[in-house]
N, C-alpha and C positions, 0 to 999 in steps of 0.2 A: 490407590485412588488418595488418599490424604493427602501424598506428596504431592501428587496434581492440584488437589485443593489450595495447599501452601503455595502454588505457583502464582494459579489466574486468581486466587480469593483479594491480595493485594491492588492486581491491577486493575479486577472491576470494582473494587470498592473506591479507589481514585475515581474512576470514569462516573461512579453514583455520587460520588461525595459531589462534584462537578457538576452533574445533572440535579442533585438536589439543592446547591447553593442556589442555583440561576432559577430554579423554577421556585422555592421560597422566597426569593428577591434577596439572597445574602450577597450576590454578586452580581454585579450588572449584566445583563445577557450580551450588550454592545463591547463589553470589556474580553468576551471571548474571541473575539477576531482577534484583537490583539496579542493575545495569547497565542493564536495557532501561528499569526503571523511570525511571532517573536519565535517559535521553534523553527518553523519552515526556513524563516529568513535569515537568521542569528545562531541559533543554538544548534541545531542538527548539522549545517554546513561545519562548523565547526567541531563538531564531533568525526564529523567522518573524514572533515582533514588530517585530524589528530591520528583515528583509528587506522586510517591508510598509511599513514605516516610511520607510525610506530609499531604496526602489526605486518605479520606478511602477507600483504597483498597480494603479491604476485605469486604466490604458493596457492592460495585461497581462489583465485578465477580459475575454477573445474566448468570445464564444457560442461562434464558429465553431470553437474548440477545445474548450471543454469540456463542449457540447452532444454532440458527438459520442463523446465521451470515456465519458459517461452512458451515451448510449442502446447503446453497446458492450457497458456492463457490466451494464445490464439486459436484453440479449438474452442475455449469456452466463446469468445469471441463469437466467432462463427455458427455456434451450438446457439447461443439466447439471438442472434439476430436473425436464426433461420425460425427457433420457436415465436417471437415476436413476430414474422413475417406470417407465417402459417399460421399458429394459434391466436395468437393476440392480435390480427387484424392491424397489425401497426404500420403507417408509411414507413417508407425506407431510412427517413432522416430519426423517426421513434428506435427503429430495431436498432439501427448505430448506437445510437444512445445505449438502447439496452445491454446492446452486446458490451458496450467498456465498460459499462456497469458493472457486467458480471465478470470482467478482466482486472480490472485495476484494484491492485490489493492494497489497504493502508497499511504501507511496508514501514511508515515511519512513525506516525502517531500510536498505532498499536503491536506493530510486527516487533519495531526494537524494543520495545520496554517488555514482551513475552520471552522473547525470543533469548534478551538478557537473563531474564529471569529463569526461564526454565532449564539454559544451558551454559550459562554464565559466557566469560567473554572467548572462549574457545569458538564460539558459535559467529562470533560479532565479522572475523575478516569475510566470512561465505555469503552471510546476510548481506553485507556492505557490497560484495562483489555484483550481487543480484539490484541492488536498489542502485546503487551505480548508474547501470543503463535501463531501467525500470520506465521512467517519465520517458527517458526520448525515443525508446521503444513503442511504445503499449500510446502514450499521448501521440506521436506522431504519427500510429497506425491510424486512429482513430480516429486524429483530425484530417487526414487523405482521403481516408472512405466516407467520412461525412461530407465531404467535400465534394467528391463523386457520387454522391448519393443525391445532394440538391443543387448541383451547380444548374441542372439545365442547359449541357452545352457551353458554360462561360471558364475561361483558361483553369487548367489547372494549376501555371505557374506560381499566380500570387499565394492559395492557397497553404502550399509548399515550404514557401517560403516563411508566410506567417505561422505556420505549425514551428518552423525551424527558431523563427526569432522569439518565439515563446519559449523555447525548449534551451535558447541561449544565453535567455536572462532569467533562468531559475538559478538561484542563489543554490540551490543544492549541489547544483551541476557545478558550480563554480567551488564548491568545497570540494567535491570527488576529486577536476580537474586539477586543483591544486596541491591536493595529496599526493596526487601520481605523479604530476611533474616533478612533486620535489623528494618522491621516490625516488626518480633516477637520476635526480640532479644530485642525490646525498648528503639532501639537507640533514642537518640535527637541530633539535629542537632547545635552545638556554632555556632554564628551569622559570623565570619569569615568564617566560612565555608559554611555556607547557603547563603554568598553573592556571595560566588564564585562562587555555583551552579547557583542561581541566575541569576548572569550576563552571565554566561556562554549558561544557557539555552536561554534567552532570544535572543541569536543568531540564534538559529534554522528556524523561520518564515522567515526571510528575506534574510537570505542565501540561505536555502534549496529553497526559489521561486526563486531569480536569480541563482540559480546554476540550475535547472531544467529547467529555461526557456532557458539559455546559451546551456544546454545541448539538445534540441531539431534544434539545426543548424547542430548535426551531422546524422538527420536522414533525409531520401528525400523518396518520394512515388516512389515502383515501380510496377514490374507489377504484385505485391502479393496485392494490396490495397482493393482488394475486398473483402479477407479473414479476413484482417484485420482491414476492417468495419464492418463486421459479427461479427468478436470475440468483435469489438468495445462494438459494440451493447449489446452484452449476457453481457460482462463487466459495462457499463454503466446503462443499463437497467434492463437487467432481473436478474441479482443479486440482488441488493436491492427490486426489484420487490417480489423474491420468500421470501428475509427476510421478508419482509413487510407481506406478507400472513402467515407464520408459526409465528412471533409475535404477529400480531394484531386480527387477524380475530380466529385464532388457540389459541394460548396461552395467547389470551387477555390480554396481557403485555401495562400497559398504556401508551399512543401514546408520551407523553411528555419524556418518558424513552425510549421507541424504536427507536425513530426517529433518537437517536445520531448512533446505531448500522446499522440504514438503510440508514440515508445518509451516512455512512463512506463505507457500500458497493457498493457506486456510485461514489467510486473517479475510476482513470482512471488506466490502467495497471502500474504499477511500473518497473521501470528502472530496478531492479533485471531482470523481464523477457527477455530483450534483452541480459543481462550478461548471463544468465543461458542457452537461444538459441546458441550462440556464443560458450561457454561451452562444448556443445555438438556439436554444426554444425549441427543444425536441426532448419529449421524454420527461417533461422535470419531475415528476408525480410518481414516475416510478426509480426514479433515481433518489429521488431525495426518502421516499420508503424503503429501499432497498440498504440505503444507509442506516436506518431506523431497526429493519428489522433483521439485517445481517450483522449489526455491531451487537446487538441485545442477544441473537443466538449463537453470536461466534463464543460464548461462553459456555453454550453446551458441547458447541463441535470440535471447538479447539481442546477440550478435555477431552473429546475424543479421540486427536492424533497424539496428542500426549500419551493418552493410555495405552496406545497403539506400541506409540515407539520406547513405552517404560517396557514393555514383557519379556 
């Protein structure tokens, strides 16, 4: 248990530092968006590119891990929509927003630092193979579902094109695509380029964690906290449980490898869920509360999953 504390304590201490710095006005709130933009648009694409190019990405692309991760995500999407409609009497659009919040993991700002801290560089190729299609698969699914839920007979084609356009302009996708293309092209990095990519990649962990901590100051619990709590339980516990059942008892994936996908599934909802909700103006308070509740609660639930795979 002490070893698990050693893994997560620095991670959440950095988040707490970011939260406290903004809360006590030692760091400006408006600067947090710039930090997160730097991580998402520059540092992480460079990390993804270098990691794919220098790691064994083709060997890491394991459908026995990737498949259960996304089947679990889709199951949670449907569960949260059903609960939203039947229990919380959401409109269809609100239920879809809640479903996306229960599905979309914070794989970059929280997942990468924790996985690297817990399992070292051995986990990174598999983690990146999941992250590589995370936004493309889940964001497209959620956007198309939302458009069908609220379009009132209007054509679906423009909605699909809009979703594909948003994905194609995502710098994370650029970094992944550049890395995959470079692998198949046999590109080798010269030392100054490799040094540049290595230096900027090292900024991902501290800047991302400080930024997500500072961003939590924007969220306040509201009357929708009960649904946000349910959504967080689905995300933090049900998603990794489904992934575990599919990977280990059914597919018999070696637990030393399966744990990378299972623990990544246990990450809290990402900030993109709040952006998605505000973009469509559906379920905004649920998404905001779920980011807050899920991120704080994940200190306990991630410790639980790490403990399960340490025994």
